[in-house]
N, C-alpha and C positions, 0 to 999 in steps of 0.2 A: 555815683559814687566815681568821685576826680580820680584819672590816674596815679596822678599825686599822692595819694590819701593812701592808694592800696600799693603802690611801688616798692615802697619798704619791705613789706611784708611778702611780696611776690620775691624780692632780692633773700631775702631771710632764707623762703621755702628751697629755692635753687641752692643757697647755699649748702644746707641740711641735707637736700639730695645729692650733692658733690659728695661732700664729703659722707655719706652712708658706701657709698660705694666705693670711698679712698680708701676705709677699713680693711679690704679684703684684696682690692689689688696691692697696698703696703706689705699685706701679710704675707699674700703670695710672692712677692718680692723680693722681699727679708729670708735669712742675710744671703741667701744663695747666690744671689745677682750682685746685692752689693749689703754693706753695715748700715743698720740704724745711721749710725753717728754720719757716716758718707752721704748718706742718703739726704741727711738734713742738708749737707756745705751742699750738694748739687740743688736742692729747692734751694736755699738761698742765694747760692748762684743765680741760678736762670732764671728766677722770681726778680731780684733785684737787676739784673743787667734789663730784664721788659718793661720794670717800671721808670728807670732810671733815660730810656730809649726812649719815652711816653711825655715824660717829664719834663723832657730838652725841648720839645715845641711847645710844652705851656710851663712854661719856669716861674717858680715861685719859690721865693729863697726866706725861710722862715726868721723872725727875731730872735737875735739871739736870745734871748731870755727862755725859750722854748728849746733852744738846743738841748739842753741837759733835761729835756722832759721827752724830747725823742729820742736820745741816748737811753734813756734808763727803761721808756716802751719798749726799744729792742733788745734789750734782756731780758725781758717777760713775755713779750708778743711773738719773740722771733728764736733766742737762745733757747732761754729755759722751757719753753713754752714745748717746742719743735723736738730738740734733744728727747724731753721726758718722755714726749707724745710716741715716739718713734724709737725709743729702745724699749719702752714699755709695751708696747703697741707685739713688739719681737718678741718677748716672752712671756704674753695674756692672749688668750683668744680674743677675735675682732667683734663678737659679741660683748665680751666682758668691759674692753674700753669705750665702747659705744654706749653702756648702759653706765660706768663710773663717769663718763664726762657730763653727764645730767645733773651732777653736784654742782657745775658751775654756775647755774641762776642764783643758788643759796648763798654762795661765796659771793656774786657778785650782789646781789643787795646788801649785805653786811660790808662790804666796802665800800659801796657806793655811798652809803648811809653815813660812813663814817669820814668819806674823802669830800664827797660832793654836797652831801648833807639830804640825797635823794629821799623822800618820805616815803617809808612803805604801807601801802592803803591794808587795811583789814583785803579785801581782793583780793590784790597780788601775792599777800600771806597766804592765801586758803589755793591758790593755786600752785605756786612752789611749794606747797605741804601735800597735793593731791597727786603733783608728780613726780616729786620725791617718795611718794607711798607706792607707786603705780613703777621706779626704777628699782626701788628696795625688794617689791616683789618681783619682777625680772632676774636680780640677781639673785633671790634665793631660786626662784625656778631654775634657773642656770647651773646651779650648781648642783642640781638632781643629777646631771647629766656629764658623771665621771672623764669622758672620755673630750672634752670639752675645747680644754686645753688651754685654761686658766693659768696664772700663778699669781704668788701673791705677793711677789717682788715689782711683776710686774702691775699689777694693778696697785702698788703703794703709786707707783711711778707716774701712772693715769692721773691718779689723784694732785699730786703735784703739780703734772699739766693743770688739769682744769682751775688750779688756784695760781696760776702764774697766768693764764689766761685772762682770769678773772680780772685780776691785777692791771694787763693789759689794757683790757675795755674802759676800765675806769679811767686810767693814765689818759690814753687818747680822746675820751669825752669832748673835754676842756680845748682840745684843740680842732675838733669839727666847725667849732663855730666860725673861726680864724681863716684858715685855712679849707682848700680843696679837697678830698680823700685822697688823692693821687699824689699831692704835696705830701701828706702825712705819713703814707705808705711806702711812697721810695725814702723816704729820711727813715724811719724805724728799721726798714730792712737792710738799707747800707751799715747802719750799724750793728744788728744783727747779724749779718755776713760775714762781717767781722768776729764777733764773736763768735760763730759757732767753726771756726776754719781749725782752729789750732784741735778741737775737737774729732773732727772729721776726717783731716786731712788725711793719715795715715789708710781708713776704711775709704776713704775716696782712688787713691791712690791705687790700692790693690784689686779695683776692680776690670778684667778682663773684657773689655767691649769688642775686642771681634770673634769673643765664644758668645756673644749675646743674640737671642734666636728677636723673633717680629714683637711675639709679646712680651718680651722684656724692656721694649724701647717705646712700645706703645703703653706699660704701665708706667715707667718713667715720665715717658710726655706726658701723661693724663696728671700726675702729682705736681708736676711742675706748673704746669701750663694752667690746669682746672681748680686743683684742691690748694692752691698756695695762690699764682695771680693771679684770677678772676673770683677767689672766695674772699681773699683780703680785702679787695676792690668794694666789692659787695657788702662786705659787712660795713665796712668804713661809709659808704652810700647810705645804709639803715640808720648807722649812728645819727645821721645829720638830723636825723626826721624822727626818731623814737627814742626812748632812755635804755642804758646799759640793760638794766631788766628783761625788759622787751627782749632785746638781740638776744640774751643768752639764754632765756625762756624755751627760744625756737630748739636747742639743741636736747629739747626732751624727745624729739620726733627721731635724732640718730638712731636709736638703737630698732625701731621699726623699720628702719631704711638699710639698717646694715642689715636686718634677719633678711627683708626681703633680696637685698645685693648676693647677700651669702648664698642663698637658694638656688637665684641665679647662676650667680658662677660657680656652683659646685653640680648645676646641674651639665651645663656646659663642659665640665672638665677642668676649667682654666683659675689658675690662682687662687684656685680651692679646693682640697681634698677632705677637709673634714665635715662630714654631713651635719649640717644647722639642726636643729632639736625646735618646735613649736610646738605648742598648747592652747586646749581652752582657757587657761589661767594666766599664762602670757598673756593674751587676746584682751583678757579683761585689766591684766595689770597697760598694754599698751594703752585701752582707750581710758584708763584715769589720767593719762602720760597726756593724750591729747587736749583731755577736760582741761590742766594746770596751764597748757600751752594758750587756752584760748581765753582763759581766766587773767592771765598776766596779759596778753598782747590788746584785749579788748578794750575799744573806746565808747561811749556813749555817743550818741549821735545829736551834734548839738543842734536842738531847734531854734529859730528865727523866736523874738517876743512877738 
């Protein structure tokens, strides 16, 4: 199997491993170190600067007709998406957030079918259904733990985040055939940065930087460098080779990865002080999710005639 064939899937695997840890890290920093909207402003400023530093060495100017699409993608891919996610994560649990985000593939399939006329095959529909069943089972099982720290308002924010990210994936897909991933994401973040500044400025100014400890700087750096800068590049790289539904289907991994990192950080006594809950029922739900990811992403090998 050629590396180019598997590289998009390796990129998506890396994306979801990084994101799985970021639920716990970001939750452990907010709101004591920085408020959620201020955190998003820091994310946008840091990632935009990195994208544009690299873009200056590989300059590519989008066509004027695509500027509007990039500006709208900045609304859904950076502003609404990230503001809703971090404000929701601040109110609900890391596990709930990672579970609710698995609604994204369903939303992507619907939006892509309407906007991009992508065909929904029976195999993909079955994969999404199984993954969704696993996610619902995890939500039900997680609700049995009264100390999980979840909230309805926070969960709704995460749901809006999921919808916004689905719209973003569909918006940027046509641009991937025309421009390099770096060009697309640099412009998306440039617009998005200006959108989030009014919402995050007050919380960003309120940060007492001199009082932060090493753990805080490591957490902030991880969110900016890995779960923002690197993750967006890897997602766009994958979009060049696979459909939006495949990209979004890998989100089904996040509840499992988030659970693993929750246990890891809880055992270390850092970023998480809530004891994670796991059971055999949750393991069964996890298996459903993995089967769903496989059905959505699997492509039969084309044999030579």
